[in-house]
Structure formats: C-alpha cells, structure tokens
C-alpha positions in Angstrom: -46.3 83.3 -40.3 -47.1 81.1 -43.3 -50.3 83.1 -44.2 -48.2 86.3 -44.2 -45.7 84.7 -46.6 -48.5 83.6 -49.0 -50.1 87.0 -48.8 -46.8 88.7 -49.8 -46.4 86.2 -52.6 -49.9 87.0 -53.9 -49.0 90.7 -54.0 -45.8 89.9 -55.9 -47.7 87.8 -58.5 -50.3 90.6 -58.9 -47.6 93.2 -59.4 -45.7 91.1 -61.9 -48.9 90.3 -63.8 -50.0 93.9 -64.0 -46.5 95.0 -65.1 -46.2 92.3 -67.8 -49.8 91.9 -69.0 -51.1 95.4 -68.4 -49.6 96.9 -71.5 -49.8 93.7 -73.7 -51.4 94.6 -77.0 -50.8 91.3 -78.6 -53.5 89.3 -80.5 -54.0 85.6 -81.1 -55.8 84.7 -84.3 -57.5 81.4 -85.0 -58.5 80.4 -88.6 -61.0 77.5 -89.1 -63.1 76.8 -92.2 -62.8 80.3 -93.6 -63.6 81.9 -90.2 -61.2 84.1 -88.2 -61.4 84.6 -84.5 -59.1 87.2 -82.8 -58.4 87.0 -79.1 -56.2 89.2 -77.0 -53.1 87.5 -75.8 -54.0 88.0 -72.2 -57.4 86.3 -72.6 -55.7 83.5 -74.6 -53.2 82.9 -71.8 -56.0 82.9 -69.2 -58.1 80.4 -71.2 -55.0 78.2 -71.7 -54.3 78.1 -68.0 -57.9 77.3 -67.2 -58.0 74.6 -69.9 -54.8 73.0 -68.5 -56.2 73.1 -65.0 -59.5 71.5 -66.2 -57.7 68.7 -68.0 -55.6 68.0 -64.9 -58.8 67.8 -62.8 -60.5 65.5 -65.3 -57.5 63.2 -65.7 -57.1 63.0 -61.9 -60.8 62.2 -61.6 -60.6 59.4 -64.2 -57.4 58.0 -62.6 -59.1 57.9 -59.2 -62.2 56.3 -60.7 -60.2 53.6 -62.5 -57.9 53.0 -59.5 -60.8 52.7 -57.1 -60.8 48.8 -57.0 -57.0 48.8 -56.5 -57.2 51.2 -53.7 -60.0 49.3 -52.1 -57.9 46.1 -52.3 -55.0 48.0 -50.7 -57.2 49.3 -48.0 -58.5 45.8 -47.2 -54.9 44.4 -47.1 -53.8 47.3 -44.9 -56.7 46.6 -42.5 -55.8 42.9 -42.4 -52.2 43.8 -41.8 -53.1 46.0 -38.9 -55.3 43.3 -37.5 -52.4 40.8 -37.8 -50.0 43.2 -36.2 -52.5 43.8 -33.3 -52.9 40.1 -32.8 -49.1 39.7 -32.7 -48.7 42.5 -30.2 -51.5 41.0 -28.1 -49.7 37.6 -28.1 -46.5 39.3 -27.0 -48.3 41.2 -24.2 -50.1 38.0 -23.0 -46.8 36.0 -23.1 -45.0 38.5 -20.9 -48.1 38.6 -18.7 -47.9 34.8 -18.1 -51.1 34.0 -20.0 -49.6 31.5 -22.3 -52.8 29.9 -23.6 -54.1 33.3 -24.7 -50.7 34.2 -26.1 -50.7 31.0 -28.1 -54.1 31.6 -29.5 -53.3 35.2 -30.4 -50.1 34.2 -32.2 -52.0 31.5 -34.1 -54.6 34.1 -35.0 -52.0 36.4 -36.4 -50.4 33.6 -38.4 -53.8 32.6 -39.8 -54.6 36.2 -40.9 -51.2 36.4 -42.6 -51.6 33.1 -44.3 -55.1 34.0 -45.7 -53.7 37.2 -47.2 -51.3 36.5 -50.1 -49.9 40.1 -50.0 -48.7 39.5 -46.4 -47.4 36.0 -46.8 -43.9 37.2 -48.0 -43.2 38.9 -44.6 -41.1 36.0 -43.2 -39.9 38.0 -40.2 -43.5 38.4 -39.0 -44.1 34.7 -39.6 -41.0 33.7 -37.7 -41.9 35.9 -34.7 -45.4 34.5 -34.6 -44.1 30.9 -34.6 -41.5 31.8 -31.9 -44.3 33.2 -29.7 -46.4 30.1 -30.3 -43.4 27.9 -29.5 -42.5 29.8 -26.4 -46.1 29.6 -25.2 -46.2 25.8 -25.9 -43.0 25.4 -23.9 -44.5 27.1 -20.9 -47.6 24.9 -21.3 -45.3 21.8 -21.4 -46.5 21.0 -24.9 -43.1 19.8 -26.2 -44.5 18.4 -29.5 -46.2 21.7 -30.4 -43.1 23.7 -29.3 -40.8 21.6 -31.5 -43.1 21.8 -34.4 -43.4 25.6 -34.2 -39.7 26.0 -33.6 -38.8 23.9 -36.6 -41.2 26.0 -38.8 -39.6 29.2 -37.5 -36.1 28.0 -38.2 -37.1 26.8 -41.7 -38.6 30.1 -42.6 -35.8 32.2 -41.2 -33.2 30.4 -43.4 -35.0 31.6 -46.5 -34.8 35.3 -45.8 -31.9 37.5 -45.0 -34.1 40.0 -43.1 -35.2 37.1 -40.7 -31.6 36.2 -39.8 -31.7 37.9 -36.4 -34.9 35.9 -35.7 -33.1 32.7 -36.6 -30.3 33.5 -34.1 -33.0 34.3 -31.5 -34.7 31.0 -32.3 -31.6 29.0 -31.7 -30.8 30.7 -28.4 -34.4 30.1 -27.3 -34.1 26.5 -28.3 -30.9 26.1 -26.3 -32.6 27.7 -23.3 -35.6 25.3 -23.6 -33.2 22.3 -23.9 -31.7 23.4 -20.6 -35.1 23.6 -19.1 -35.6 20.0 -20.3 -32.2 19.1 -18.7 -30.9 18.1 -22.1 -27.4 19.4 -22.0 -26.3 17.6 -25.2 -29.1 19.2 -27.2 -28.3 22.6 -25.8 -24.6 22.4 -26.6 -25.4 21.1 -30.1 -27.7 24.1 -30.8 -25.1 26.6 -29.4 -22.4 25.0 -31.5 -24.4 25.8 -34.7 -24.4 29.5 -33.9 -22.2 31.8 -35.9 -19.0 32.8 -34.1 -20.1 36.3 -33.4 -23.4 35.2 -31.9 -21.7 32.4 -29.9 -19.6 35.0 -28.1 -22.5 37.1 -27.0 -23.0 37.2 -23.2 -26.4 35.4 -23.3 -25.0 32.6 -25.5 -22.0 32.2 -23.2 -24.3 32.1 -20.1 -26.3 29.3 -21.8 -23.2 27.4 -22.7 -21.9 27.7 -19.1 -25.2 26.2 -17.8 -25.1 23.5 -20.4 -21.5 22.6 -19.6 -22.2 22.4 -15.9 -25.4 20.4 -16.5 -23.4 18.0 -18.8 -20.7 17.6 -16.2 -18.0 19.2 -18.3 -16.2 21.4 -15.8 -13.2 22.1 -18.1 -15.5 23.6 -20.8 -17.6 25.4 -18.1 -14.4 26.9 -16.7 -13.2 28.2 -20.1 -16.7 29.6 -20.8 -16.8 31.3 -17.4 -13.4 32.8 -18.0 -14.8 34.3 -21.3 -17.8 35.6 -19.4 -15.6 37.2 -16.8 -13.5 38.8 -19.5 -16.6 40.3 -21.1 -17.8 41.5 -17.6 -20.7 39.0 -17.6 -20.4 38.8 -13.8 -19.3 41.1 -11.0 -15.7 40.7 -9.9 -16.6 38.9 -6.7 -19.1 36.6 -8.4 -16.7 35.8 -11.2 -13.9 34.8 -8.7 -16.3 32.6 -6.7 -17.6 30.9 -9.9 -14.2 30.3 -11.4 -12.9 28.9 -8.2 -15.9 26.6 -7.9 -15.5 25.3 -11.4 -11.8 24.8 -10.8 -12.7 22.7 -7.8 -15.1 20.6 -9.9 -12.5 20.1 -12.5 -10.0 18.9 -10.0 -12.5 16.6 -8.3 -13.1 14.8 -11.6 -9.6 13.3 -11.5 -9.5 9.6 -10.7 -5.7 9.1 -10.6 -2.6 11.2 -10.1 -1.9 11.4 -13.9 -5.3 12.6 -14.7 -5.1 15.2 -11.8 -1.8 16.4 -13.2 -3.3 16.9 -16.7 -6.3 18.8 -15.2 -3.9 21.0 -13.2 -1.9 21.8 -16.3 -5.0 22.6 -18.3 -6.1 25.2 -15.7 -5.5 28.8 -16.5 -2.5 30.5 -15.0 -4.8 32.7 -12.9 -6.5 29.6 -11.5 -3.2 28.0 -10.6 -2.1 31.1 -8.8 -5.3 31.0 -6.6 -4.3 29.7 -3.2 -7.7 28.0 -2.6 -7.4 26.2 -6.0 -3.9 25.1 -5.2 -5.0 23.9 -1.8 -7.8 21.9 -3.3 -5.5 20.4 -5.9 -2.9 19.5 -3.2 -5.6 17.9 -1.1 -6.8 15.9 -4.1 -3.3 14.8 -4.9 -2.8 13.7 -1.3 -5.9 11.5 -1.6 -4.4 9.9 -4.7 -1.0 9.4 -3.1 1.0 12.1 -5.1 2.4 13.8 -2.0 5.6 15.2 -3.5 3.7 16.7 -6.4 1.1 18.2 -4.0 3.9 19.8 -1.9 5.4 21.1 -5.1 2.1 22.9 -6.0 2.0 24.4 -2.5 5.6 25.5 -2.2 5.3 28.8 -4.2 2.7 29.9 -1.8 4.8 29.1 1.2 7.6 31.3 -0.3 5.3 34.3 -0.3 3.0 33.8 2.8 3.3 37.5 3.6 1.4 38.3 0.3 -1.5 36.2 1.2 -4.6 37.0 3.3 -5.2 35.1 6.6 -7.9 32.8 5.0 -5.5 32.0 2.1 -2.7 31.1 4.5 -5.1 28.9 6.5 -6.1 27.0 3.3 -2.5 26.5 2.2 -1.5 25.3 5.7 -4.4 22.9 6.0 -3.6 21.5 2.6 0.0 21.0 3.5 -0.9 19.2 6.7 -2.7 16.5 4.6 0.3 15.8 2.3 3.2 15.5 4.8 4.1 11.9 4.1 7.7 11.8 2.9 8.4 15.4 3.8 12.0 16.3 3.3 14.3 18.3 5.6 14.4 21.2 3.1 11.0 22.2 4.3 11.9 22.7 8.0 13.5 26.2 7.8 10.5 27.4 5.7 8.0 25.9 8.2 9.7 27.2 11.3 9.9 30.7 9.8 6.2 30.6 9.0 5.3 29.6 12.6 7.4 32.4 14.0 6.0 35.0 11.6 2.3 34.0 12.3 2.2 32.7 15.9 -1.5 33.6 16.3 -2.8 31.7 13.3 -3.9 28.2 14.5 -3.9 26.7 11.0 -0.2 27.5 10.5 0.7 26.2 14.0 -1.2 23.0 13.3 0.4 22.5 9.9 4.0 23.2 11.2 3.4 21.0 14.3 2.2 18.1 12.2 5.2 18.5 9.9 7.6 18.5 12.8 5.9 15.4 14.2 6.3 13.8 10.8 10.0 14.5 11.1 9.9 13.1 14.7 10.9 16.5 16.2 8.6 15.8 19.2 9.4 18.7 21.4 8.8 21.5 18.9 5.8 19.6 17.4 4.2 19.2 20.8 4.4 22.9 21.7 2.8 24.0 18.4 0.1 21.3 18.5 -0.9 22.1 22.0 -1.4 25.7 21.0 -3.5 24.7 17.9 -5.6 21.7 19.1 -7.8 23.7 21.6 -8.4 26.6 19.2 -12.0 26.5 17.9 -11.0 28.5 14.9 -9.8 25.2 13.4 -12.1 22.7 11.9 -13.1 19.8 14.1 -11.3 17.4 11.8 -8.0 19.3 12.1 -8.3 19.6 15.8 -9.0 15.9 16.1 -5.9 15.0 14.1 -3.9 17.4 16.3 -5.0 15.7 19.5 -4.2 12.3 18.0 -0.8 13.5 17.0 -0.3 14.8 20.6 -1.3 11.3 21.8 1.3 9.7 19.6 3.9 12.1 20.8 3.0 11.4 24.4 3.3 7.7 23.8 6.7 8.2 22.1 7.8 10.1 25.2 6.4 7.4 27.5 3.6 9.6 29.1 0.6 7.3 28.9 -1.6 9.5 31.1 -1.1 12.5 28.8 -1.7 10.3 25.8 -5.0 9.1 27.3 -6.1 12.7 27.9 -5.3 13.6 24.3 -7.2 10.6 22.9 -10.1 11.6 25.2 -10.1 15.2 23.7 -10.0 13.8 20.2 -12.9 11.5 20.9 -14.9 14.4 22.2 -14.8 16.0 18.8 -16.2 13.0 16.9 
C-alpha cells in the first residue's frame, strides 16, 4: 500500500513539473569579469537543487567524521551500561533462585562497572538497587556486618535523589524485616516509625509492625495494628477474628492486678469487648485477681442475650461465670434459672447455674443440675471435677456421707 502511495505521488510531481516548467522560457544571466553566461531557468533550478543536496551530503559527512570520537565514547558507555544492567538482572535472578553468593558477586560486579564509568555514576536508583541486592544476599548468608554496611550505603544514596525515594522506602521495609529475623523488635519498630505516614499504613508495613509488636511483647500495639490490618482486608475474616481474639487474650493476660486489668479492658476496642470469648477471658482473669463483682458485671450483658449467642459462646460465658461466683447476689437467680430452663441440654450452663445455686446454698436445685452436668464428657475435666466436689459438699451438708464419698471418688478419677 505504501509503494502505491509513493507511486501516485511521483506521478503528481511529474505532472506538476511538466505543467509548471514545460513552458518556462525564463533565463538566468551570470556576469563575471566582463563575461556573461545565460542559463535557462529550468536548468538553473535543477543545478540549485543538486548543489543544495551536495552541500547537505558534505556537511553530514563532515559532522559524522568530526563526531566519530563522541559517538564511539557513547557506544562504549552504552555497552558498559548494558553490561551493568545484565549483571544487576543476573543478581536479581540468582537472589530469587536462592544462590546468594552468586547474587552478591553479580551485584558487586554491577556496582563496580557503574563506579568505573563516570557517565553512569549519577544513576542513584541503580546504585541503591545494587546495594539492596548485595545487602539481601549478605543477610541470607548471615553476614550481618556486610549487610548493614550495604544497607547504610543504600539509605545514604537514596536520600540524595528524589527518583530513588521508592528505593529508600523499600530499604527501610527490608531493614525492618531483617531486624525481625534477628529477633530485634526494638530496631524493627524504630525503622518502621521512621517511615512516612502513607508508607507506614501499607499492608506490608502493618504486617511487619504487627510481628514486631508481638515479638516485643506489646499486645496493645499489636492489637491496634491487627485491627488496622483487618480494616484494610489484610486477613481473611476468619483469620482476622481469630488473631484479634488471640491478641486481646494476650493483652488481658498481661494484667498483674485488678486496676491494671480494668485499664486494659477499657482500652480494648468496642468490638473486642462485645466478643463473648474475650469477655469470658477477662472475667476469668478478674476472678484470679479477686475482682469478682467486676467480672460478673462484664458477663452480665451476655447473660441478658443468651439467645443471640452460639452454643460455644454460651459455654464460654457459663464457664467464666462459674469461676467468679464468690459474693453472688440474689438478683442473679432469676436470670440463671431462666437460662437453665431455656438450655437444659447444654452441660456448661447446667454446671454454671448449679454452682451458682450451690453458692447461694440452694442445695436441692443445685444438686439436680450438677448431677446432670458432672458426668457429661462435653465439659472439661476441670469443670467436671469441680462439679463432683460441689456435689460432695452438698451431700455432706445434707448428711449423706456415702454419697459424698462417691462424689469425691468420681472427682479423684478425673485427676
């Protein structure tokens, strides 16, 4: 198609030239030293075009000849640049392939080629990437001194160039990851704190911060970070719920007295405080610290809406209540009896209500519920053991020593 277009254009030019120049009778006269030369205008125009073309060819030839050394230098620089780029790509491939010694050597070769070529030394981004690959390879080879030296060099170069700013962010994230590998949580948190706000909220940075907080035994910070990750969909829904619950447990377990536990509970997110398993863990911890009234206060909202909870959640709430019954008031009795009647087939509820009635010295009702719960293997051995011991005490209160002995024997069998 292109040749046809050029062919048509050639015909057009021929037609225009024939039409314009075919009837041209003009002359061009040249006078020089008393001599006169007459040329037809057509010949003059043709000679002028040929002269211009010849001058262009001559000038281009002279320019090419004069610029030959420059172009040779540019060719040598381009070849060295290609060699350096190839070495850097080789380092990257060897690094991903797990050949860290070869990756380190290839990265050093790329940096050496660049350093020996002044025209390439201004490419800070290339240099930073080379040092990062060398540092990563050194880290894998357990050469911490070489790693830190290469990393510091990369960070220093990246600060000098705007184009290398993404490489600086990557260097800091890598440094934090390596600090975690070294089990140095403080160093990792320090590096992450130096990141810009936008970078610090990226999913990878939040994951590193979560690991560092957990390694540094800072469950509150870890819980806040995990909450951000869950918000940014850094985990699946099930994994996020399990992780947040686990971190809430860790936070509650750090309390050493009732006041500290109260502060930890108030610092938890509202979603965490509405989690039945977290509330059960908090109540259990409060019971160990002697804060029975406060523990029951944390559990009471869940008892008021047992029908909204799953069976496992009701079981956790019931077992937690069974451990904080000391000083139980009579206002709990209607709530407990209603729960036992609503869920007669759930041994944890029968056990908790039975223990509560025994605490209030309502021996008859307590005995009936505990006798239903104690043999049920769905309960933990610890709960069943406490139920048998409670039945033994009830039997002693009622003067039935033989029944008390059988209950103590059943409790001992679970030890």
